[in-house]
TORKOL-4160 file (C-alpha; in steps of 0.2 Angstrom, whole numbers, padded with zeros to 4 digits, m for minus):
168
<pt num="1" X="0002" Y="m0001" Z="0001"/>
<pt num="2" X="0015" Y="0013" Z="0006"/>
<pt num="3" X="0022" Y="0008" Z="m0011"/>
<pt num="4" X="0006" Y="0013" Z="m0020"/>
<pt num="5" X="0005" Y="0028" Z="m0013"/>
<pt num="6" X="0022" Y="0033" Z="m0015"/>
<pt num="7" X="0018" Y="0030" Z="m0035"/>
<pt num="8" X="0005" Y="0041" Z="m0033"/>
<pt num="9" X="0013" Y="0054" Z="m0026"/>
<pt num="10" X="0027" Y="0056" Z="m0036"/>
<pt num="11" X="0017" Y="0056" Z="m0054"/>
<pt num="12" X="0007" Y="0067" Z="m0046"/>
<pt num="13" X="0024" Y="0079" Z="m0045"/>
<pt num="14" X="0031" Y="0072" Z="m0062"/>
<pt num="15" X="0017" Y="0078" Z="m0070"/>
<pt num="16" X="0014" Y="0094" Z="m0062"/>
<pt num="17" X="0032" Y="0099" Z="m0065"/>
<pt num="18" X="0029" Y="0093" Z="m0085"/>
<pt num="19" X="0012" Y="0103" Z="m0084"/>
<pt num="20" X="0020" Y="0121" Z="m0079"/>
<pt num="21" X="0034" Y="0119" Z="m0091"/>
<pt num="22" X="0022" Y="0116" Z="m0106"/>
<pt num="23" X="0011" Y="0133" Z="m0100"/>
<pt num="24" X="0028" Y="0143" Z="m0103"/>
<pt num="25" X="0036" Y="0136" Z="m0116"/>
<pt num="26" X="0035" Y="0148" Z="m0132"/>
<pt num="27" X="0043" Y="0144" Z="m0146"/>
<pt num="28" X="0054" Y="0153" Z="m0160"/>
<pt num="29" X="0037" Y="0155" Z="m0173"/>
<pt num="30" X="0026" Y="0160" Z="m0159"/>
<pt num="31" X="0039" Y="0172" Z="m0153"/>
<pt num="32" X="0041" Y="0177" Z="m0171"/>
<pt num="33" X="0021" Y="0180" Z="m0174"/>
<pt num="34" X="0019" Y="0193" Z="m0161"/>
<pt num="35" X="0033" Y="0200" Z="m0167"/>
<pt num="36" X="0030" Y="0203" Z="m0185"/>
<pt num="37" X="0010" Y="0201" Z="m0180"/>
<pt num="38" X="0005" Y="0206" Z="m0160"/>
<pt num="39" X="m0003" Y="0197" Z="m0150"/>
<pt num="40" X="m0016" Y="0183" Z="m0156"/>
<pt num="41" X="m0031" Y="0191" Z="m0167"/>
<pt num="42" X="m0023" Y="0206" Z="m0171"/>
<pt num="43" X="m0013" Y="0215" Z="m0183"/>
<pt num="44" X="0006" Y="0225" Z="m0185"/>
<pt num="45" X="0008" Y="0237" Z="m0200"/>
<pt num="46" X="0027" Y="0240" Z="m0204"/>
<pt num="47" X="0032" Y="0255" Z="m0216"/>
<pt num="48" X="0047" Y="0253" Z="m0228"/>
<pt num="49" X="0062" Y="0264" Z="m0220"/>
<pt num="50" X="0076" Y="0259" Z="m0232"/>
<pt num="51" X="0087" Y="0245" Z="m0241"/>
<pt num="52" X="0104" Y="0241" Z="m0247"/>
<pt num="53" X="0111" Y="0228" Z="m0262"/>
<pt num="54" X="0127" Y="0223" Z="m0265"/>
<pt num="55" X="0131" Y="0214" Z="m0280"/>
<pt num="56" X="0140" Y="0199" Z="m0284"/>
<pt num="57" X="0149" Y="0197" Z="m0265"/>
<pt num="58" X="0153" Y="0216" Z="m0269"/>
<pt num="59" X="0150" Y="0231" Z="m0254"/>
<pt num="60" X="0133" Y="0234" Z="m0246"/>
<pt num="61" X="0127" Y="0249" Z="m0256"/>
<pt num="62" X="0111" Y="0261" Z="m0251"/>
<pt num="63" X="0096" Y="0256" Z="m0263"/>
<pt num="64" X="0087" Y="0271" Z="m0270"/>
<pt num="65" X="0068" Y="0271" Z="m0264"/>
<pt num="66" X="0055" Y="0278" Z="m0273"/>
<pt num="67" X="0042" Y="0291" Z="m0260"/>
<pt num="68" X="0028" Y="0280" Z="m0268"/>
<pt num="69" X="0035" Y="0265" Z="m0260"/>
<pt num="70" X="0042" Y="0273" Z="m0241"/>
<pt num="71" X="0025" Y="0277" Z="m0238"/>
<pt num="72" X="0016" Y="0259" Z="m0241"/>
<pt num="73" X="0010" Y="0250" Z="m0227"/>
<pt num="74" X="0014" Y="0231" Z="m0225"/>
<pt num="75" X="0000" Y="0224" Z="m0213"/>
<pt num="76" X="0003" Y="0207" Z="m0206"/>
<pt num="77" X="m0011" Y="0198" Z="m0195"/>
<pt num="78" X="m0011" Y="0185" Z="m0179"/>
<pt num="79" X="m0026" Y="0176" Z="m0187"/>
<pt num="80" X="m0028" Y="0157" Z="m0190"/>
<pt num="81" X="m0027" Y="0163" Z="m0209"/>
<pt num="82" X="m0011" Y="0174" Z="m0205"/>
<pt num="83" X="m0017" Y="0187" Z="m0218"/>
<pt num="84" X="m0004" Y="0197" Z="m0224"/>
<pt num="85" X="m0008" Y="0213" Z="m0236"/>
<pt num="86" X="0001" Y="0227" Z="m0241"/>
<pt num="87" X="m0008" Y="0245" Z="m0247"/>
<pt num="88" X="m0001" Y="0262" Z="m0255"/>
<pt num="89" X="0000" Y="0277" Z="m0244"/>
<pt num="90" X="m0005" Y="0291" Z="m0250"/>
<pt num="91" X="0008" Y="0293" Z="m0265"/>
<pt num="92" X="0006" Y="0281" Z="m0279"/>
<pt num="93" X="0018" Y="0278" Z="m0291"/>
<pt num="94" X="0004" Y="0275" Z="m0304"/>
<pt num="95" X="m0012" Y="0284" Z="m0301"/>
<pt num="96" X="m0023" Y="0272" Z="m0309"/>
<pt num="97" X="m0016" Y="0258" Z="m0298"/>
<pt num="98" X="m0025" Y="0250" Z="m0285"/>
<pt num="99" X="m0023" Y="0256" Z="m0266"/>
<pt num="100" X="m0019" Y="0237" Z="m0262"/>
<pt num="101" X="m0002" Y="0231" Z="m0270"/>
<pt num="102" X="m0003" Y="0214" Z="m0263"/>
<pt num="103" X="m0012" Y="0204" Z="m0254"/>
<pt num="104" X="m0010" Y="0184" Z="m0246"/>
<pt num="105" X="m0004" Y="0173" Z="m0232"/>
<pt num="106" X="0011" Y="0173" Z="m0222"/>
<pt num="107" X="0019" Y="0159" Z="m0213"/>
<pt num="108" X="0037" Y="0157" Z="m0208"/>
<pt num="109" X="0049" Y="0140" Z="m0209"/>
<pt num="110" X="0050" Y="0126" Z="m0200"/>
<pt num="111" X="0066" Y="0133" Z="m0190"/>
<pt num="112" X="0060" Y="0151" Z="m0188"/>
<pt num="113" X="0072" Y="0159" Z="m0200"/>
<pt num="114" X="0063" Y="0164" Z="m0215"/>
<pt num="115" X="0048" Y="0172" Z="m0219"/>
<pt num="116" X="0036" Y="0164" Z="m0232"/>
<pt num="117" X="0023" Y="0177" Z="m0240"/>
<pt num="118" X="0011" Y="0171" Z="m0254"/>
<pt num="119" X="m0002" Y="0178" Z="m0262"/>
<pt num="120" X="m0007" Y="0189" Z="m0276"/>
<pt num="121" X="m0002" Y="0206" Z="m0284"/>
<pt num="122" X="m0011" Y="0222" Z="m0292"/>
<pt num="123" X="m0001" Y="0236" Z="m0299"/>
<pt num="124" X="0009" Y="0240" Z="m0314"/>
<pt num="125" X="0026" Y="0240" Z="m0302"/>
<pt num="126" X="0023" Y="0222" Z="m0297"/>
<pt num="127" X="0026" Y="0219" Z="m0279"/>
<pt num="128" X="0039" Y="0218" Z="m0266"/>
<pt num="129" X="0036" Y="0200" Z="m0259"/>
<pt num="130" X="0022" Y="0190" Z="m0271"/>
<pt num="131" X="0033" Y="0188" Z="m0285"/>
<pt num="132" X="0048" Y="0182" Z="m0277"/>
<pt num="133" X="0042" Y="0167" Z="m0278"/>
<pt num="134" X="0055" Y="0161" Z="m0262"/>
<pt num="135" X="0057" Y="0164" Z="m0244"/>
<pt num="136" X="0067" Y="0178" Z="m0236"/>
<pt num="137" X="0077" Y="0177" Z="m0223"/>
<pt num="138" X="0075" Y="0185" Z="m0207"/>
<pt num="139" X="0091" Y="0195" Z="m0203"/>
<pt num="140" X="0083" Y="0206" Z="m0189"/>
<pt num="141" X="0064" Y="0206" Z="m0180"/>
<pt num="142" X="0058" Y="0214" Z="m0165"/>
<pt num="143" X="0041" Y="0222" Z="m0158"/>
<pt num="144" X="0047" Y="0237" Z="m0169"/>
<pt num="145" X="0062" Y="0231" Z="m0181"/>
<pt num="146" X="0061" Y="0221" Z="m0196"/>
<pt num="147" X="0073" Y="0215" Z="m0208"/>
<pt num="148" X="0073" Y="0203" Z="m0223"/>
<pt num="149" X="0086" Y="0199" Z="m0236"/>
<pt num="150" X="0083" Y="0192" Z="m0251"/>
<pt num="151" X="0091" Y="0184" Z="m0267"/>
<pt num="152" X="0088" Y="0190" Z="m0284"/>
<pt num="153" X="0101" Y="0183" Z="m0302"/>
<pt num="154" X="0100" Y="0193" Z="m0315"/>
<pt num="155" X="0107" Y="0200" Z="m0329"/>
<pt num="156" X="0120" Y="0211" Z="m0319"/>
<pt num="157" X="0125" Y="0195" Z="m0308"/>
<pt num="158" X="0120" Y="0190" Z="m0290"/>
<pt num="159" X="0110" Y="0206" Z="m0279"/>
<pt num="160" X="0108" Y="0201" Z="m0261"/>
<pt num="161" X="0094" Y="0215" Z="m0255"/>
<pt num="162" X="0091" Y="0219" Z="m0238"/>
<pt num="163" X="0075" Y="0228" Z="m0231"/>
<pt num="164" X="0073" Y="0235" Z="m0215"/>
<pt num="165" X="0055" Y="0241" Z="m0208"/>
<pt num="166" X="0049" Y="0250" Z="m0193"/>
<pt num="167" X="0033" Y="0247" Z="m0184"/>
<pt num="168" X="0019" Y="0259" Z="m0191"/>
């Protein structure tokens, strides 16, 4: 009888230890989700602050961005559909373009080190993410700063771009 009681007490304490650790654990994906899109059920918007590029492994250079890109809002929702939408700011690159630049959904890769954005674009100038066809590397993601990097190969060579955003 004492052995059964001791086993039950031991099982109780072991169960309490493991149940407590499950409640307090936060995965990198969950933490990144809150930083990118806010708490569950909310959204967070970002503005592009600046960009840099490096051609064929050379020195990093600033990329000149038109004003029509710098006032766009990139909104990520922390909901079951993980909605993503980019909208034009007050300045449009082409006045006849849609107010919605691109929209779709977002997800992190399994290691939470890259961001996948899938969807459609609506403007003549294309889109920032939905036409890339690749995940973008997360260089930095905090509650107020977002830096993403991706590589494009074209007739000039291989260009590594880094985009820096600030929470709006």
